PASEBA-1860 file (N, C-alpha, C; in nm, 3 decimals):
! residues 280
1> XXXXXXXX> -4.879/8.426/-8.501/-4.780/8.317/-8.432/-4.704/8.421/-8.365 ~ -4.691/8.355/-8.233/-4.540/8.434/-8.160/-4.397/8.421/-8.189 ~ -4.317/8.491/-8.251/-4.185/8.482/-8.286/-4.101/8.431/-8.210 ~ -3.984/8.434/-8.212/-3.902/8.386/-8.110/-3.899/8.544/-8.008 ~ -3.870/8.493/-7.895/-3.920/8.635/-7.778/-3.797/8.665/-7.768 ~ -3.667/8.631/-7.766/-3.557/8.708/-7.750/-3.551/8.775/-7.899 ~ -3.613/8.887/-7.893/-3.590/9.000/-8.043/-3.489/9.091/-8.021 ~ -3.445/9.135/-7.905/-3.391/9.256/-7.901/-3.269/9.223/-7.771
9> XXXXXXXX> -3.130/9.167/-7.858/-3.058/9.100/-7.753/-2.956/9.239/-7.691 ~ -2.957/9.360/-7.706/-2.934/9.468/-7.636/-3.000/9.459/-7.506 ~ -3.169/9.480/-7.486/-3.192/9.461/-7.424/-3.222/9.370/-7.343 ~ -3.174/9.230/-7.375/-3.175/9.102/-7.323/-3.047/9.105/-7.236 ~ -2.914/9.156/-7.268/-2.767/9.170/-7.235/-2.806/9.238/-7.126 ~ -2.847/9.355/-7.098/-2.883/9.408/-6.945/-2.946/9.380/-6.868 ~ -3.047/9.279/-6.918/-3.162/9.246/-6.783/-3.142/9.104/-6.780 ~ -3.032/9.023/-6.792/-3.031/8.886/-6.756/-2.959/8.840/-6.671
17> XXXXXXXX> -2.933/8.930/-6.568/-2.867/8.874/-6.420/-2.906/8.767/-6.351 ~ -3.062/8.745/-6.354/-3.118/8.598/-6.309/-3.023/8.505/-6.389 ~ -3.064/8.500/-6.509/-3.001/8.365/-6.615/-2.858/8.365/-6.599 ~ -2.788/8.470/-6.533/-2.644/8.465/-6.589/-2.607/8.388/-6.419 ~ -2.692/8.446/-6.327/-2.621/8.355/-6.223/-2.705/8.231/-6.172 ~ -2.785/8.198/-6.242/-2.822/8.061/-6.232/-2.746/7.950/-6.308 ~ -2.669/8.016/-6.429/-2.624/7.948/-6.496/-2.470/7.948/-6.460 ~ -2.417/8.032/-6.405/-2.322/8.015/-6.311/-2.285/7.922/-6.194
25> XXXXXXXX> -2.409/7.914/-6.140/-2.417/7.797/-6.020/-2.382/7.656/-6.068 ~ -2.468/7.665/-6.197/-2.436/7.493/-6.201/-2.299/7.493/-6.295 ~ -2.251/7.597/-6.346/-2.118/7.609/-6.421/-2.026/7.512/-6.317 ~ -2.027/7.582/-6.194/-1.925/7.553/-6.109/-1.926/7.416/-6.076 ~ -2.063/7.319/-6.129/-2.028/7.207/-6.093/-1.982/7.104/-6.185 ~ -1.926/7.147/-6.301/-1.849/7.085/-6.438/-1.698/7.059/-6.419 ~ -1.643/6.997/-6.419/-1.531/6.968/-6.456/-1.461/6.990/-6.575 ~ -1.401/7.079/-6.607/-1.350/7.116/-6.731/-1.192/7.122/-6.781
33> XXXXXXXX> -1.125/7.035/-6.873/-1.017/7.017/-6.880/-0.963/7.156/-6.968 ~ -0.844/7.196/-7.003/-0.835/7.304/-7.069/-0.839/7.310/-7.195 ~ -0.850/7.177/-7.263/-0.837/7.180/-7.380/-0.994/7.108/-7.436 ~ -1.091/7.117/-7.344/-1.224/7.060/-7.360/-1.275/7.153/-7.492 ~ -1.374/7.076/-7.572/-1.440/7.128/-7.669/-1.558/7.107/-7.642 ~ -1.636/7.261/-7.638/-1.786/7.281/-7.559/-1.871/7.330/-7.669 ~ -2.006/7.283/-7.634/-2.129/7.315/-7.727/-2.238/7.379/-7.626 ~ -2.241/7.502/-7.663/-2.342/7.554/-7.587/-2.465/7.587/-7.661
41> XXXXXXXX> -2.580/7.489/-7.592/-2.727/7.504/-7.675/-2.810/7.620/-7.613 ~ -2.848/7.720/-7.679/-2.935/7.842/-7.643/-2.810/7.932/-7.562 ~ -2.730/7.961/-7.682/-2.626/8.073/-7.593/-2.699/8.214/-7.546 ~ -2.786/8.249/-7.642/-2.823/8.396/-7.620/-2.754/8.489/-7.624 ~ -2.711/8.564/-7.547/-2.619/8.697/-7.609/-2.460/8.658/-7.588 ~ -2.449/8.517/-7.573/-2.315/8.489/-7.545/-2.225/8.499/-7.450 ~ -2.267/8.573/-7.310/-2.214/8.605/-7.223/-2.137/8.484/-7.135 ~ -2.221/8.385/-7.117/-2.203/8.241/-7.031/-2.096/8.200/-7.144
49> XXXXXXXX> -2.118/8.183/-7.276/-2.061/8.071/-7.345/-1.908/8.144/-7.378 ~ -1.895/8.303/-7.298/-1.768/8.364/-7.333/-1.696/8.337/-7.214 ~ -1.758/8.311/-7.096/-1.723/8.287/-6.986/-1.634/8.131/-6.967 ~ -1.720/8.032/-7.050/-1.650/7.907/-7.074/-1.511/7.881/-7.165 ~ -1.542/7.993/-7.262/-1.390/7.986/-7.357/-1.315/8.055/-7.296 ~ -1.288/8.131/-7.203/-1.181/8.162/-7.087/-1.130/8.043/-7.021 ~ -1.224/7.945/-6.967/-1.177/7.824/-6.876/-1.112/7.735/-6.985 ~ -1.147/7.727/-7.103/-1.092/7.592/-7.181/-1.018/7.680/-7.245
57> XXXXXXXX> -0.917/7.744/-7.236/-0.813/7.845/-7.302/-0.738/7.745/-7.425 ~ -0.748/7.633/-7.437/-0.631/7.568/-7.518/-0.766/7.477/-7.594 ~ -0.862/7.474/-7.550/-0.977/7.415/-7.628/-1.074/7.490/-7.727 ~ -1.193/7.466/-7.734/-1.290/7.551/-7.812/-1.418/7.537/-7.772 ~ -1.470/7.668/-7.819/-1.646/7.671/-7.791/-1.702/7.710/-7.878 ~ -1.789/7.639/-7.914/-1.907/7.698/-7.995/-2.099/7.743/-7.928 ~ -2.113/7.849/-7.972/-2.258/7.890/-7.899/-2.350/7.885/-8.016 ~ -2.467/7.828/-7.985/-2.577/7.764/-8.063/-2.676/7.867/-8.028
65> XXXXXXXX> -2.787/7.918/-8.125/-2.898/7.975/-8.063/-2.974/7.996/-8.208 ~ -3.132/7.961/-8.167/-3.199/8.004/-8.258/-3.223/8.131/-8.339 ~ -3.164/8.244/-8.239/-3.196/8.371/-8.264/-3.085/8.386/-8.343 ~ -3.128/8.456/-8.499/-3.017/8.521/-8.535/-2.995/8.667/-8.538 ~ -3.074/8.734/-8.437/-3.020/8.854/-8.351/-2.919/8.820/-8.278 ~ -2.936/8.733/-8.169/-2.857/8.696/-8.077/-2.713/8.666/-8.113 ~ -2.728/8.568/-8.248/-2.603/8.544/-8.262/-2.537/8.633/-8.312 ~ -2.598/8.709/-8.385/-2.497/8.825/-8.467/-2.461/8.930/-8.369
73> XXXXXXXX> -2.512/8.964/-8.224/-2.476/9.038/-8.108/-2.372/8.968/-8.074 ~ -2.374/8.814/-8.011/-2.239/8.769/-7.964/-2.119/8.771/-8.029 ~ -2.158/8.750/-8.182/-2.040/8.723/-8.265/-1.959/8.841/-8.277 ~ -2.020/8.950/-8.290/-1.954/9.074/-8.260/-1.891/9.118/-8.146 ~ -1.981/9.080/-8.052/-1.906/9.129/-7.877/-1.804/9.079/-7.857 ~ -1.823/8.920/-7.890/-1.689/8.831/-7.846/-1.605/8.789/-7.962 ~ -1.603/8.894/-8.049/-1.516/8.868/-8.182/-1.367/8.820/-8.130 ~ -1.305/8.912/-8.025/-1.176/8.882/-7.983/-1.123/8.762/-7.936
81> XXXXXXXX> -1.233/8.688/-7.883/-1.203/8.564/-7.826/-1.171/8.442/-7.895 ~ -1.075/8.420/-7.919/-0.988/8.335/-8.002/-1.017/8.197/-8.038 ~ -1.125/8.163/-7.918/-1.152/8.003/-7.959/-1.326/7.993/-7.929 ~ -1.380/8.111/-7.946/-1.510/8.093/-7.956/-1.566/8.111/-8.086 ~ -1.671/8.050/-8.134/-1.757/8.102/-8.233/-1.898/8.056/-8.228 ~ -1.976/8.137/-8.264/-2.120/8.143/-8.242/-2.202/8.103/-8.409 ~ -2.305/8.016/-8.395/-2.339/7.961/-8.494/-2.524/7.966/-8.469 ~ -2.591/7.974/-8.590/-2.736/7.995/-8.546/-2.811/7.836/-8.588
89> XXXXXXXX> -2.855/7.793/-8.456/-2.936/7.622/-8.480/-3.019/7.623/-8.414 ~ -3.134/7.601/-8.426/-3.269/7.516/-8.367/-3.226/7.411/-8.277 ~ -3.221/7.430/-8.110/-3.195/7.322/-8.049/-3.231/7.164/-8.061 ~ -3.367/7.172/-8.117/-3.430/7.040/-8.165/-3.374/7.006/-8.295 ~ -3.270/7.071/-8.367/-3.224/7.028/-8.478/-3.091/7.028/-8.508 ~ -3.012/6.987/-8.391/-2.864/6.969/-8.369/-2.786/6.910/-8.491 ~ -2.736/6.997/-8.531/-2.603/6.930/-8.666/-2.496/6.887/-8.620 ~ -2.442/6.865/-8.503/-2.323/6.791/-8.473/-2.334/6.660/-8.440
97> XXXXXXXX> -2.224/6.609/-8.438/-2.215/6.448/-8.411/-2.054/6.433/-8.351 ~ -2.109/6.383/-8.213/-1.973/6.288/-8.156/-1.867/6.415/-8.128 ~ -1.864/6.509/-8.101/-1.769/6.606/-8.140/-1.720/6.706/-8.009 ~ -1.816/6.658/-7.883/-1.799/6.784/-7.786/-1.727/6.703/-7.640 ~ -1.664/6.757/-7.586/-1.625/6.680/-7.465/-1.739/6.728/-7.339 ~ -1.755/6.860/-7.373/-1.877/6.904/-7.261/-1.982/6.972/-7.335 ~ -2.104/6.929/-7.334/-2.214/7.008/-7.394/-2.330/7.086/-7.248 ~ -2.346/7.175/-7.276/-2.423/7.272/-7.157/-2.522/7.355/-7.228
105> XXXXXXXX> -2.636/7.369/-7.176/-2.755/7.458/-7.215/-2.839/7.496/-7.080 ~ -2.820/7.622/-7.077/-2.866/7.693/-6.926/-2.982/7.774/-6.980 ~ -3.090/7.784/-6.943/-3.257/7.855/-6.920/-3.268/7.841/-7.058 ~ -3.248/7.756/-7.165/-3.317/7.763/-7.286/-3.406/7.598/-7.307 ~ -3.386/7.481/-7.263/-3.474/7.413/-7.316/-3.612/7.398/-7.293 ~ -3.662/7.469/-7.196/-3.765/7.493/-7.167/-3.839/7.573/-7.238 ~ -3.749/7.612/-7.382/-3.816/7.677/-7.466/-3.841/7.619/-7.588 ~ -3.824/7.491/-7.604/-3.821/7.383/-7.684/-3.948/7.301/-7.670
113> XXXXXXXX> -4.012/7.283/-7.785/-4.128/7.198/-7.764/-4.088/7.047/-7.787 ~ -4.020/7.006/-7.893/-3.970/6.899/-7.929/-3.860/6.844/-7.805 ~ -3.892/6.827/-7.690/-3.758/6.822/-7.609/-3.705/6.689/-7.599 ~ -3.778/6.585/-7.629/-3.716/6.488/-7.698/-3.590/6.483/-7.785 ~ -3.651/6.523/-7.896/-3.536/6.566/-7.999/-3.417/6.641/-7.978 ~ -3.445/6.733/-7.894/-3.353/6.830/-7.864/-3.249/6.761/-7.777 ~ -3.336/6.658/-7.672/-3.179/6.567/-7.603/-3.151/6.490/-7.673 ~ -3.218/6.396/-7.787/-3.124/6.306/-7.857/-3.022/6.397/-7.964
121> XXXXXXXX> -3.036/6.507/-7.982/-2.948/6.591/-8.037/-2.790/6.613/-7.954 ~ -2.846/6.670/-7.821/-2.734/6.694/-7.741/-2.659/6.560/-7.708 ~ -2.732/6.453/-7.728/-2.671/6.309/-7.691/-2.550/6.269/-7.816 ~ -2.596/6.276/-7.942/-2.543/6.278/-8.043/-2.438/6.344/-8.107 ~ -2.444/6.498/-7.985/-2.292/6.593/-8.027/-2.235/6.535/-7.942 ~ -2.224/6.493/-7.837/-2.149/6.465/-7.743/-2.053/6.337/-7.787 ~ -1.919/6.358/-7.747/-1.817/6.264/-7.781/-1.796/6.174/-7.656 ~ -1.721/6.053/-7.685/-1.729/5.955/-7.587/-1.683/6.007/-7.461
129> XXXXXXXX> -1.738/5.975/-7.333/-1.693/6.076/-7.195/-1.725/6.159/-7.162 ~ -1.828/6.240/-7.252/-1.871/6.358/-7.287/-1.944/6.398/-7.144 ~ -1.910/6.518/-7.045/-2.048/6.566/-6.982/-2.134/6.643/-7.031 ~ -2.243/6.653/-6.985/-2.360/6.699/-7.057/-2.409/6.797/-6.876 ~ -2.439/6.890/-6.914/-2.523/6.982/-6.826/-2.618/7.085/-6.859 ~ -2.746/7.049/-6.776/-2.855/7.084/-6.851/-2.934/7.177/-6.695 ~ -2.980/7.291/-6.735/-3.057/7.392/-6.630/-3.167/7.412/-6.700 ~ -3.295/7.400/-6.677/-3.445/7.439/-6.721/-3.521/7.485/-6.597
137> XXXXXXXX> -3.631/7.587/-6.667/-3.731/7.594/-6.548/-3.836/7.478/-6.593 ~ -3.848/7.401/-6.458/-3.930/7.274/-6.514/-4.109/7.256/-6.470 ~ -4.096/7.381/-6.376/-4.252/7.376/-6.354/-4.278/7.496/-6.322 ~ -4.411/7.537/-6.258/-4.474/7.679/-6.232/-4.407/7.729/-6.098 ~ -4.371/7.847/-6.091/-4.358/7.887/-5.951/-4.442/8.023/-5.942 ~ -4.430/8.096/-5.829/-4.533/8.222/-5.781/-4.517/8.287/-5.896 ~ -4.392/8.307/-5.965/-4.403/8.405/-6.116/-4.484/8.369/-6.229 ~ -4.506/8.234/-6.228/-4.567/8.190/-6.344/-4.724/8.200/-6.287
145> XXXXXXXX> -4.730/8.161/-6.201/-4.884/8.166/-6.130/-4.942/8.261/-6.148 ~ -4.876/8.425/-6.084/-4.900/8.544/-6.070/-4.971/8.571/-6.243 ~ -4.839/8.541/-6.351/-4.891/8.558/-6.486/-5.009/8.517/-6.534 ~ -5.023/8.395/-6.497/-5.174/8.342/-6.552/-5.294/8.415/-6.478 ~ -5.292/8.436/-6.373/-5.357/8.553/-6.299/-5.394/8.641/-6.387 ~ -5.297/8.708/-6.407/-5.300/8.833/-6.478/-5.361/8.827/-6.604 ~ -5.307/8.739/-6.707/-5.353/8.703/-6.827/-5.469/8.683/-6.840 ~ -5.560/8.586/-6.738/-5.688/8.535/-6.739/-5.771/8.633/-6.656
153> XXXXXXXX> -5.754/8.722/-6.620/-5.844/8.821/-6.554/-5.938/8.882/-6.655 ~ -6.036/8.960/-6.627/-6.132/9.016/-6.726/-6.081/9.108/-6.782 ~ -5.999/9.194/-6.710/-5.896/9.285/-6.773/-5.819/9.241/-6.918 ~ -5.773/9.191/-6.904/-5.661/9.108/-6.979/-5.698/9.019/-7.073 ~ -5.759/8.931/-7.074/-5.772/8.768/-7.113/-5.830/8.811/-7.259 ~ -5.880/8.881/-7.332/-5.902/8.938/-7.453/-5.791/8.929/-7.540 ~ -5.652/8.967/-7.448/-5.532/8.955/-7.588/-5.464/8.846/-7.558 ~ -5.528/8.732/-7.476/-5.453/8.598/-7.485/-5.560/8.477/-7.501
161> XXXXXXXX> -5.669/8.522/-7.614/-5.751/8.426/-7.673/-5.679/8.314/-7.728 ~ -5.573/8.326/-7.813/-5.504/8.257/-7.908/-5.375/8.214/-7.859 ~ -5.331/8.275/-7.738/-5.204/8.275/-7.705/-5.168/8.094/-7.647 ~ -5.066/8.078/-7.693/-4.990/7.945/-7.681/-4.847/7.955/-7.583 ~ -4.841/7.948/-7.472/-4.689/7.984/-7.417/-4.606/7.882/-7.478 ~ -4.496/7.940/-7.506/-4.417/7.846/-7.580/-4.291/7.842/-7.487 ~ -4.359/7.812/-7.333/-4.241/7.751/-7.247/-4.340/7.615/-7.197 ~ -4.240/7.499/-7.185/-4.270/7.335/-7.152/-4.247/7.356/-7.022
169> XXXXXXXX> -4.351/7.259/-6.975/-4.298/7.214/-6.811/-4.274/7.094/-6.835 ~ -4.187/7.046/-6.691/-4.152/6.880/-6.711/-4.141/6.796/-6.552 ~ -4.203/6.714/-6.538/-4.160/6.629/-6.397/-4.054/6.587/-6.426 ~ -3.985/6.584/-6.302/-3.860/6.500/-6.304/-3.843/6.404/-6.340 ~ -3.935/6.285/-6.309/-3.963/6.180/-6.339/-3.966/6.145/-6.501 ~ -4.061/6.225/-6.522/-4.091/6.225/-6.717/-3.916/6.242/-6.764 ~ -3.876/6.352/-6.720/-3.743/6.403/-6.776/-3.662/6.310/-6.784 ~ -3.630/6.223/-6.644/-3.532/6.160/-6.646/-3.556/6.016/-6.741
177> XXXXXXXX> -3.702/5.990/-6.768/-3.771/5.879/-6.891/-3.679/5.943/-7.025 ~ -3.693/6.068/-7.061/-3.622/6.118/-7.171/-3.498/6.132/-7.177 ~ -3.455/6.159/-7.106/-3.273/6.122/-7.096/-3.258/6.008/-7.110 ~ -3.285/5.890/-7.022/-3.250/5.754/-7.069/-3.292/5.695/-7.219 ~ -3.364/5.742/-7.273/-3.421/5.735/-7.430/-3.287/5.755/-7.491 ~ -3.206/5.893/-7.472/-3.083/5.903/-7.544/-2.975/5.803/-7.542 ~ -2.948/5.722/-7.407/-2.859/5.648/-7.389/-2.758/5.704/-7.291 ~ -2.789/5.822/-7.252/-2.716/5.916/-7.173/-2.752/5.866/-7.014
185> XXXXXXXX> -2.629/5.852/-6.943/-2.626/5.823/-6.802/-2.625/5.959/-6.719 ~ -2.730/5.947/-6.618/-2.801/6.033/-6.578/-2.658/6.028/-6.430 ~ -2.592/6.141/-6.404/-2.524/6.136/-6.265/-2.568/6.222/-6.166 ~ -2.657/6.305/-6.207/-2.751/6.403/-6.090/-2.864/6.466/-6.157 ~ -2.970/6.439/-6.101/-3.082/6.504/-6.170/-3.165/6.547/-6.030 ~ -3.184/6.683/-5.973/-3.235/6.727/-5.919/-3.330/6.845/-5.945 ~ -3.409/6.908/-5.862/-3.485/7.021/-5.884/-3.454/7.098/-5.774 ~ -3.465/7.253/-5.753/-3.448/7.330/-5.701/-3.526/7.475/-5.737
193> XXXXXXXX> -3.570/7.521/-5.619/-3.615/7.651/-5.609/-3.518/7.752/-5.600 ~ -3.428/7.779/-5.740/-3.342/7.934/-5.744/-3.405/8.075/-5.744 ~ -3.343/8.125/-5.655/-3.367/8.279/-5.649/-3.312/8.374/-5.688 ~ -3.338/8.470/-5.732/-3.271/8.612/-5.766/-3.341/8.747/-5.713 ~ -3.267/8.805/-5.661/-3.371/8.943/-5.581/-3.279/9.039/-5.701 ~ -3.436/9.114/-5.733/-3.423/9.237/-5.804/-3.405/9.385/-5.723 ~ -3.342/9.470/-5.732/-3.342/9.581/-5.666/-3.454/9.719/-5.675 ~ -3.544/9.682/-5.756/-3.641/9.746/-5.765/-3.751/9.727/-5.866
201> XXXXXXXX> -3.871/9.789/-5.852/-3.963/9.705/-5.970/-3.953/9.760/-6.114 ~ -3.854/9.867/-6.123/-3.807/9.869/-6.269/-3.741/9.766/-6.295 ~ -3.669/9.715/-6.217/-3.557/9.615/-6.269/-3.628/9.477/-6.293 ~ -3.743/9.444/-6.249/-3.839/9.334/-6.265/-3.894/9.360/-6.373 ~ -3.919/9.480/-6.391/-3.989/9.527/-6.535/-3.935/9.486/-6.654 ~ -3.810/9.532/-6.630/-3.706/9.546/-6.746/-3.695/9.407/-6.789 ~ -3.675/9.321/-6.664/-3.625/9.132/-6.704/-3.756/9.112/-6.745 ~ -3.863/9.128/-6.729/-4.001/9.080/-6.799/-3.998/9.095/-6.972
209> XXXXXXXX> -3.968/9.246/-6.937/-4.002/9.295/-7.106/-3.894/9.199/-7.163 ~ -3.767/9.181/-7.136/-3.661/9.090/-7.201/-3.700/9.003/-7.233 ~ -3.747/8.912/-7.143/-3.758/8.762/-7.128/-3.899/8.698/-7.124 ~ -3.964/8.780/-7.141/-4.135/8.737/-7.083/-4.199/8.717/-7.248 ~ -4.256/8.638/-7.229/-4.333/8.619/-7.393/-4.476/8.659/-7.396 ~ -4.513/8.696/-7.278/-4.678/8.725/-7.264/-4.660/8.887/-7.317 ~ -4.568/8.955/-7.251/-4.578/9.117/-7.294/-4.607/9.119/-7.409 ~ -4.565/9.033/-7.523/-4.553/9.094/-7.673/-4.666/9.048/-7.733
217> XXXXXXXX> -4.829/8.985/-7.660/-4.922/8.983/-7.687/-4.981/9.134/-7.683 ~ -4.950/9.216/-7.589/-5.045/9.373/-7.559/-4.978/9.441/-7.639 ~ -5.100/9.540/-7.681/-5.054/9.666/-7.757/-4.964/9.747/-7.699 ~ -4.878/9.794/-7.779/-4.774/9.906/-7.725/-4.846/9.993/-7.647 ~ -4.972/10.065/-7.653/-5.020/10.159/-7.537/-5.055/10.067/-7.432 ~ -5.079/9.948/-7.407/-5.110/9.918/-7.275/-5.014/9.826/-7.207 ~ -4.881/9.828/-7.256/-4.774/9.754/-7.207/-4.731/9.784/-7.104 ~ -4.761/9.930/-7.060/-4.702/10.000/-6.930/-4.800/9.932/-6.789
225> XXXXXXXX> -4.955/9.968/-6.846/-5.010/9.908/-6.783/-5.020/9.764/-6.735 ~ -5.012/9.719/-6.839/-5.013/9.517/-6.788/-4.851/9.516/-6.697 ~ -4.758/9.585/-6.713/-4.634/9.572/-6.641/-4.659/9.586/-6.492 ~ -4.737/9.705/-6.496/-4.801/9.744/-6.350/-4.852/9.672/-6.290 ~ -4.952/9.618/-6.329/-5.052/9.501/-6.279/-4.979/9.370/-6.225 ~ -4.887/9.351/-6.345/-4.818/9.244/-6.306/-4.720/9.256/-6.138 ~ -4.646/9.353/-6.173/-4.547/9.379/-6.056/-4.644/9.400/-5.949 ~ -4.727/9.481/-5.936/-4.816/9.501/-5.813/-4.824/9.324/-5.776
233> XXXXXXXX> -4.904/9.278/-5.840/-4.964/9.146/-5.810/-4.867/9.042/-5.763 ~ -4.765/9.054/-5.846/-4.644/8.946/-5.769/-4.589/9.014/-5.661 ~ -4.561/9.116/-5.626/-4.540/9.182/-5.488/-4.635/9.179/-5.409 ~ -4.765/9.181/-5.413/-4.853/9.156/-5.338/-4.837/8.973/-5.266 ~ -4.818/8.911/-5.376/-4.864/8.744/-5.350/-4.725/8.702/-5.282 ~ -4.589/8.778/-5.349/-4.456/8.732/-5.304/-4.468/8.826/-5.131 ~ -4.543/8.877/-5.069/-4.528/8.950/-4.941/-4.410/9.031/-4.950 ~ -4.339/9.117/-5.022/-4.229/9.209/-5.044/-4.270/9.296/-4.961
241> XXXXXXXX> -4.172/9.314/-4.859/-4.202/9.437/-4.802/-4.121/9.568/-4.827 ~ -4.022/9.516/-4.894/-3.937/9.649/-4.946/-3.940/9.659/-5.116 ~ -3.962/9.782/-5.181/-3.938/9.780/-5.315/-3.781/9.762/-5.362 ~ -3.674/9.764/-5.271/-3.544/9.746/-5.342/-3.509/9.616/-5.296 ~ -3.611/9.533/-5.276/-3.576/9.360/-5.247/-3.668/9.303/-5.291 ~ -3.677/9.235/-5.422/-3.769/9.186/-5.473/-3.726/9.055/-5.524 ~ -3.739/8.932/-5.429/-3.699/8.823/-5.479/-3.771/8.732/-5.551 ~ -3.729/8.698/-5.679/-3.805/8.586/-5.810/-3.745/8.447/-5.779
249> XXXXXXXX> -3.847/8.363/-5.773/-3.790/8.233/-5.747/-3.835/8.157/-5.881 ~ -3.752/8.060/-5.903/-3.806/7.972/-6.049/-3.746/7.842/-6.000 ~ -3.870/7.740/-6.023/-3.795/7.590/-6.003/-3.724/7.553/-6.136 ~ -3.612/7.505/-6.082/-3.525/7.458/-6.188/-3.498/7.318/-6.201 ~ -3.497/7.251/-6.298/-3.445/7.121/-6.291/-3.295/7.138/-6.341 ~ -3.202/7.075/-6.231/-3.044/7.074/-6.286/-2.999/6.898/-6.314 ~ -2.955/6.892/-6.449/-2.883/6.780/-6.453/-2.777/6.754/-6.522 ~ -2.685/6.676/-6.458/-2.537/6.633/-6.522/-2.585/6.495/-6.546
257> XXXXXXXX> -2.535/6.498/-6.654/-2.527/6.354/-6.727/-2.395/6.324/-6.807 ~ -2.373/6.195/-6.846/-2.258/6.140/-6.912/-2.287/6.068/-7.017 ~ -2.200/6.101/-7.135/-2.230/5.987/-7.252/-2.114/5.875/-7.249 ~ -2.150/5.748/-7.188/-2.028/5.635/-7.141/-2.060/5.524/-7.210 ~ -2.159/5.509/-7.331/-2.194/5.393/-7.394/-2.087/5.403/-7.506 ~ -1.995/5.347/-7.541/-1.915/5.360/-7.651/-1.983/5.301/-7.801 ~ -2.093/5.199/-7.758/-2.152/5.134/-7.874/-2.246/5.279/-7.940 ~ -2.251/5.362/-7.869/-2.343/5.490/-7.927/-2.256/5.589/-8.018
265> XXXXXXXX> -2.119/5.602/-8.004/-2.059/5.705/-8.055/-1.928/5.671/-8.136 ~ -1.892/5.745/-8.211/-1.721/5.716/-8.225/-1.652/5.868/-8.232 ~ -1.536/5.871/-8.148/-1.479/6.000/-8.143/-1.416/6.030/-8.272 ~ -1.441/6.082/-8.364/-1.377/6.079/-8.456/-1.287/6.216/-8.514 ~ -1.258/6.278/-8.636/-1.177/6.357/-8.643/-1.159/6.483/-8.610 ~ -1.248/6.517/-8.501/-1.238/6.666/-8.445/-1.113/6.657/-8.332 ~ -0.989/6.695/-8.336/-0.900/6.718/-8.260/-0.849/6.839/-8.201 ~ -0.921/6.928/-8.289/-0.856/7.079/-8.229/-0.959/7.179/-8.324
273> XXXXXXXX> -0.947/7.299/-8.210/-1.036/7.375/-8.274/-1.033/7.440/-8.423 ~ -0.920/7.447/-8.477/-0.909/7.468/-8.642/-1.012/7.391/-8.725 ~ -0.991/7.238/-8.698/-1.072/7.166/-8.747/-1.222/7.173/-8.760 ~ -1.256/7.207/-8.631/-1.386/7.211/-8.586/-1.475/7.331/-8.632 ~ -1.370/7.433/-8.645/-1.422/7.577/-8.692/-1.439/7.554/-8.801 ~ -1.389/7.472/-8.888/-1.367/7.504/-9.017/-1.498/7.405/-9.064 ~ -1.555/7.344/-8.993/-1.686/7.282/-9.080/-1.796/7.382/-9.030 ~ -1.783/7.488/-8.982/-1.911/7.590/-8.945/-1.926/7.680/-9.081
END
């Protein structure tokens, strides 16, 4: 069985520029009050969560992730950020209720199999009038198609006989229906091919090692060869003419929603960060 794919937070934190850029793009579309209470689902190494904590200087932010290693890394790295806490939590088993003015999740939800349960958890954790911002890779791009080709090739297919891809893909129409079931009001739901350009083959390899699931199926002695085959084929398929400019695109679903039905919630005793943090 494949474990959590992000088992090395040090390596991930050095090779997550793509995720950071994508998240910051959507983050710019959210209106924060300085006193906002914010929940981040799938915070990873905490770099985005920390950026949010700086924005809501009089509020509080809680970053959650299923990876104990990531939470330990983030807790230590950002221990001096007074309004920020991190907690281990499975995104499909949300423990919070009616407590947050903003709920965000960037580059995480496509890893959760029970998507409907995760969305109900997000809706339940939000307070009345809350904003919700979600960003997920929802359908296959060239990156995924090249991976599929390499993994199914005669050379590599024996390593993937029992492989179950932990990533899920969704049609925008289906995702819209899932959100509607939670009672959240969709403000904007759009898909966009978002691109980040790597400056070398080695950068692309490092990104894949840090954030890919397929590489973990390959024996250590074969990893270098597998990476070479993947990067070579990707550059070929993407028609890259320069090794110092390798654009990688992901089809992303961007969701802005609101919890506007007062019948769904009650905004109870969470009025400041000390009370909220005390519950952790």
